[in-house]
N, C-alpha and C positions, 0 to 999 in steps of 0.2 A: 541249389545255388541261386536260382532266379527268385524264389520266395524270400530268401534271406536278404537279398539286395532290395526287394520291395519293402520289406519290414524296416530295414535300416533307413531307407529314404523316407518312409512314412513317419518314423519316430523323429528323424531329423527335421522334417517339416513341422511337426507338432511342437518340438522344442523351439525352433526358430520363431514360430508364430507366437508362442507364449512369451518369449523374450521380447519380441517386438511390442506386445501389448503391455508388458511390465515396464519397459523403458520410459515411457512418458510419466508413469507414476513415480518411478525412482528419481526422475529429474525435476519433478514438480517443485515450485518454489514454496518455501515455508510460509504459511499464512499467519498473520499476526496483526497487531495494532495497539494503539494506546489512545485514550481520550481523557478529557478533563472538562468539568463544568465549574465555573466560578461565579460568585455573586457580583463581582465587579465588571467593569466594561472591558477589561483586558484579562486574558487567560493564557496559560502556557502548559504544554505537556511536560512531563518529566522526560529527561533524555532516555531514548530507547534505541536498541540496535536494529538497524534495517539491513536486510540482506542484499539490497540493490535491485534496480529494475523500475517497475511502475508503482507509483505511490498515489493513493487516493487521499485527499484532504477534505474533511468535513468541518464547516464552520458556521457559527450563528452568533449574532449580537442583537441587541435591541436598540430602539430609538430610530431616528432618521438622520441620514447624512452618510459621510464616507466611513468605511471600515476597511481593514486590511488584515490578511494573514500572511505569515512568513514562515518558511521551513528552513532551518539552518542545519548544516552538517559540518564535518571537520574542515572543509575548504571554504566555509562561509555560507552565503545564501544559495540554496539549491533550487528553490522556486518561491514565488510570491504572487499575490494578486490583490487588487483593490476591488471592493464591491459595495453596493448600497445596503446599509444596515436594514432598511425597511423591506428588503427582498425576502427575508426569512432564511431558514436553514438551507444550505446548498452544499454541493460536492464538486470538486475539481480533480483533475488528473495531472500528475507530473510524471513525465516519462524519462527514462535513462538516468535515474537518480543513482549515484554511486553508493556502494555499500558503506556503512559507517553509522556512528551514533547521531541520531537526529533529534531535534527539538522543534516544536511548532508553537507559534504565538499568534493570537488573534487580538485585535483591538478595535473597538467601535465607540459610538457615542454614549451607549448606556448598557448596563448589565441586566440580567445575567448574560454570560457569554459562554460559548462552548467551542472547543477545538479538538479535532481527532485526526489520527493518521491510520490508514488501513492498507494492507497489502495481502 
């Protein structure tokens, strides 16, 4: 009887450990993204479904002077920032973005331009 109880406890511990390791994998957020490069000084991504959470925005324009990117969702603007066009390609992070269909736009003084979203 004592050996059976030990075996059951050991098997239970192994199963619990395996479930604990598998849980983070099962709950991991789906990775994805979208990007677009345009010859003009403004560029936008096609609408894409975002599962919610942290969003990375990549943008680049040419020339010198002010530039801006904007991410819009179902409720309007979810994040935006201005930057200097001469700084070159850069990335920013938007946190707590709600799930939904998003579109990103970048505009600067000269093309080509690029805008991308990653998660």
